[in-house]
N, C-alpha and C positions, 0 to 999 in steps of 0.2 A: 448672828452673822450668817449662818447657813440659811436661815429663812430669807434673809435679805438677798443672798445669792440666788436662791431659787426664784424669787419674785423678779429679780432683775433679768435673769435669763429668759423667763417667760415673756416679759414685756419687750425685751430686745428682739426676740424672734418675731413677735407681732409687729414691732416697729419696722423691722427690715422689710416684711411683706407689704406693709402699708406704704412705706416710702417708695418701694419699687413700683407699686401701682400708680402712685401720683406722678413719678418720673416718667413712667410709661405713657401716661396720658399726655404729659407735656411734650413728649417726643413724637407723638403719633403723626403730627402733620409733617415732620421732617424726615423720618426714617422711611426706608423703602418698604413696600408692601410685603408682608410675610404671608406666604400662601397656606399656612397651617395654623391650627389652634395651639395655644401654649399652656393653658390652665387646665387643671383637673382636680377633682376631689376624690380621694382614695379612702375607702372604708373596708376594714377587714376584721374578722373574728377568728379565734383559733385556740391553740393549746400553747402551754409554756412549760419550761423545765428549768427551775433554778438548780444550778449545779453545786455552787458553794458560795458562802460558808454556811454550815449548819452545826449546831451543837449536837453532842452525842445523844442518840435516840430520836432525833428529828430528821426526817427525810421525805422526799417524794420520789418514789421509785420509777414511776412512769410519767410521761407528760400528761398534764391535766388540763381539761377545758376550763377557760376562765379568763381569757384576755381579749381585748379589743383595741383597735387603733383607728384613728381618723387623721387624715393628712390633707394638706393643700400643696399641690405641686405646680411649679412653673418651669417650663422648658425654654431655656434661652435660645436654643436651636434644636435641630433634629438629633443632636448627639449628647448635649449636656444640659443640665438643669439643676434645680434644688427644690427641697421640700421642707415644710414645717409640719411636724407630726407630733401628735399627742396620743398617749395610750394609757389604758387601765388594765390591771390584772389582779387576780385574787389567788394567793398561794395557800393551799391547805395540805395537812399531813396525809400520808398514805394510811391505809387501814392498819398496818403494823407499826406505824410511827406514833410517837407521842402526839397528842392533838395540838394543833396550832393553826392560827389564821393570820395572814398578813396581806394587806392591800398595797398594790404597787401603782404609783402614779409617775408618769414620765412625759417629757417633752424633749424634742431634739430638732436641730437644724442640720440637714444632710444634703450633700451633693449627690446628684443622680447622673448616671451614665447610661445611655441607650446602647447596651452591649450588643444587641441584635444588629445594629447598624455596622458596628465594627467587625462582627462575625459574618456579615454578608447574608443575613436572613432574608433581605429583600430580593435576593437573587432567586430564591426558591419558594418563598411563601409571603403572603400578606395577612396571614391569619395568626401566626405565632410570633411572639416577641420576647425579649429578655432585657430587664433592667438590672443594674447593679447600683448599690447606694452605700453611703457611709458618711458618718459625721459624729457630732457630739451634742450633749445636752445635759439635762439634770433629771435625776430620779428621786422620788420620795417614797419611803417605806413607812406604812402606818401599821404598827404592831398591835393586834387586838386580842390575841389569845396565844398562850396562857397569860401573858402579861399585857395589860391594856395600858400602853405607854402613850401619854397625851401628845408629846412632841414628835413630830415626823422626823425620821432619819433621812437627811438630805445628802446627796452625793452627786458627783459628776458621772455621766455615762458616755461611753464610746461605743459606736455600733457599726457593723458592716452587715451587708445582706445581699441576697439575690432575689429577683422577682420575675418568674416566668409569667407570660401573659397569653391570653386567648382572646382574640378580637371577636366580639359578637356583632358590632355595628360600628358606624362612624362615631357614635356617642357613648358606647359602653364597651368595656373590656373586663373580663374576669382575670384574676391573678391569684397566684399562690406566692407566699413570701416566707423566706427563712432568714431570720435575723439573729445575730449574736451580740449580746450586750456585755461590756466589761464595766465594772463599777470601781471608781476611785474614791477612797475615804468613806467606805461604808462602815458605820460605827458599830453595828450589831449584826449577829447572824440573821439569816432570813426568818428564822423562827422567833427572833427577838429576845431569846432567853439569856444570851451571853454577849458581852461587849467584845469587839474585835481588837486584838492586840496590834495586828498589822493594819496600817491605815493607807497602804498603797493600792496598787492595782490587784485587788484580791477577789471582789465579787464577780460572779459569772452566771449569765442567764441566757437561755435560748428560747426564742419565740417562733412558732410556725402558725401561719394563718392563711385563710382564703378570703377573697373579697372581690370588690368591683371598683373600677375606675369610671368616673362619670366626667366626660370631656365637655368643657365649656368653650364657647366662642362661635363666631359666625362663619368660619371657614368649613370646608367640607370634611377635612380630616385633621386629626391631631398629630403633633410632632412625633409621637410614638410610632406612627404608621406612615409617615410621609416618605415617599420614595423620591429622593433627589436625583436618581439616575437619569430621569427625564430631563431635569434642568442641566445636568452635566452633558448629556447628549446635545441639548440645544446650544449650550455654550461652545461645545466642540464644533458644531455646525456653523455657528456664528463666526468662530475663529477661522474656519476654513473659507467661509464666504469672504471675510475681510481680506484674507491672503489672496484669494482669487481676484477681488476687486483691485487690490494693489498691483498684482502682477499683470492684470489686463488693462491697467490704466495706460494711456498713451500721451505722455507729457509733451512730446513734440508734434503730436497729431499727424504722424506720417503713415498711420494705418497699421503699424507694427507695435504690438503690446510691449510694455517695458521689459518683461522677463525674457523676451526674444531680441530686444533692441540693443545692438552693439554700439550705436551712436545715437544717444538720446537728445542730440542738440541740432538735428537737421532743420534747415529752414522750411517754413511752411510753403507748400506747393512744389517742393523738389521731389522728384521721383526717387524711390529707394528700392533696394533689393529686399529679399525675405528676412534679412537680419537688420533692417532699418538703416543701412548705410546708403548714403547718396550715390546714385549711379555716376561713375567716373570712368568711362571706357578707356580713355587715353592716359589715365593714371597721373594727371598733372595737378591733382589736388583741388580742382574746381569742379563742382557738380555740373554734369552735362547740361542740365536745364538752364543753369545760370550762364554757362559758357556759350550756349547757342545764342542767348540774348546778347551777350557781349560781342560775339562774332558778327551778329547782324549790325550792331551799332558800329563796330570797327569798319565793316565793309562799307557802310554808308559814308563814314568819314573818309575812308580810303578813296572812294570814288570822287569825292570833292577835292581831296588833296592830290589826286593823281595828276592833275594838270600842272600843279606847281612843284610836285615831288617833295613836298615838305613833310616827310613821314614823322620826323622828330617833333615837329610842331603839332601834328595830329595827336601823338601820344601825350604831349604836354597838356593839350587841351582836354583830352579824356580824363587825365588825372585831376586837373584843376576844376573840371566841371562835375566832379563827384561820381564818376563811373567806377572808380577804384576806391574801395573803403575797407577798413578792417572792423569786423563786428565782434560784439561781446555778448555773453549771457548776462542775465540779470544780476546786478551787484557783483560783477566779476571784472578783474583786470586781465584775465587770460583770453587771448584772441580765440575765436572758434577755429576749429581745425581747417575749415574750408577757406578761412580768411588768410591763412598763411601764404596762399598764392598771391594775394594782394600785396603783402609785405615783400615777397620775392620780386613782384613786378616792379615796385619802386626801387628796390635794391639794385636790380639789373639796370634800370634807367639811370640811376645815379652813377653806376660804374661806367656805363656807356657815355655819360655826359659829365666828365670830371669838373666842368666849370659850373654845374648846376648846384643849387641849394634847395632845401625843402623845409617847409614849416608843417608840423604835425599838430592838428587841433582835435582835442577829444571832446566827446559829448556824452550826456547821460539822459535817460528818460525822465519823466516828470514825477515818478514815484520817489518819495523821500524828501528830506528838507533841502532847501537851496544850498546851504553851506555844505552838506554832505555830498550832494551831486557835483558841486564845483570841484571839491577835492577828488571825487571819483573820476571825473572827466580828465583832470590833470594827470592822475596816476595812470589812466589808460593811455594817454598820449606818451607819457614817459616809458611805459612798457614797450610800445612800438618803437620808440626811439632807441631803447636799449637793444632790441632785437636787430635793428638795422646796423647799429654800431658793431654788434657781434658778427654780422655778416661781412664786415670790412669797410663799411661806409665811414668816412672821417666824421667824427662827432662835431667838428667845427662847421660842417656843411649842413648840420641839422639844428633845428630849434623846435621846441614843443610848448604847447599851452593848453589849458583847460577852458572850455567855453560854457561849462555848466549844463543846464537843461536845454534840450531841444524841444520846443513846444509846438513844432510844426505839424504834428500828427495827433490823431484822436487819442486822448489819454486812456480811454476805456478799452482800446483795442490792443490786445497782447501782441499780435503779429506786427502791427504798426510801430509799437514801442520798440520792438526788436530792431527795426531799421534805423532808429536814431541812437541806439547804443553803439557808437562807432568812433573811429578816428579817421578823419579825412586828410588829404594831402594837398599842399599848395607848393608847386615847384617854380623856381625862377632861374632863368639862364642869364 
């Protein structure tokens, strides 16, 4: 059973690496480009110190040379990764110990953390790094002296360690590593002479090694040494530029950016103050540029009507000919602020002419479906109707209807479409 477990864990680790490689190839076309290399091969040699268990008279007083490890490491990003590592060691007794020899074989799958990134190493150096790692695997002990036991003693291992790094180039880095291994279900002592009574977490081994990492890939630098502070600064700048672009946009095209614009719905061509508000010196709610045009038209009509003195007829004609309208923003039933003067104009006329009645007709531009725009135009007319009733005009003197889309202007022109989003009046005496 233990041989089977040992074999399965070995094959599982290899399968994980192979599967990740295949999936990585499948995703290459879809994922965003990664600016650093992710794979490395790590090789080290050094000393080890088995701490326990030993039978009486068997020991290794000092760490002894005789262990090596080889690993393949993949960094998911510049902070986290994992590695598949295999190792070999030979344990021999000290000069004053009873002679023994045991061979150690191990394999483990470990998670890796780029601790240097979290500790801010990139802020002061690009030469030194620090990795931390930990994981689990299997260990096999082959006892050769004084007992030559044919079957390998197989057990689970758990490991943690730290790995200081020295970068030599973009392709090679030296490292030192200190790893601690704990064994679970070790059957015999390290010398092999006595069986273990305790089968739990009892075996303890320390490895210290030096070696080199060889970085693979087509990018300039490996994830171990990638400095993402440049990317962070670029992202910050891009965010600031986006804010500036948003703030400096000018939705109503009055020359005042949005972040300074107190009225972002002024009509095109109307002069505004430094805060984007339409100039209205007499404070009557009508922009001066629009008012001057109306004054000129009224004066022309007044000259014609001066002979017959029919001022009320002139006002009725101006209303019915479309000189007085209520305008709306896109997809809105709320009249624009400057259009309130048009509603007041009709309300005053209706109060001054108690025998008059009025029909309110709403329109929409050509954007959207016919059914939606028909409903929108009717809701706009009803909104103006409700405001007039609220000012004191008898509801029985008013009627309203929606006339759907007004296709009389160029559909591609935003200012032109704004002129047809309106409610017009028709008065009758």
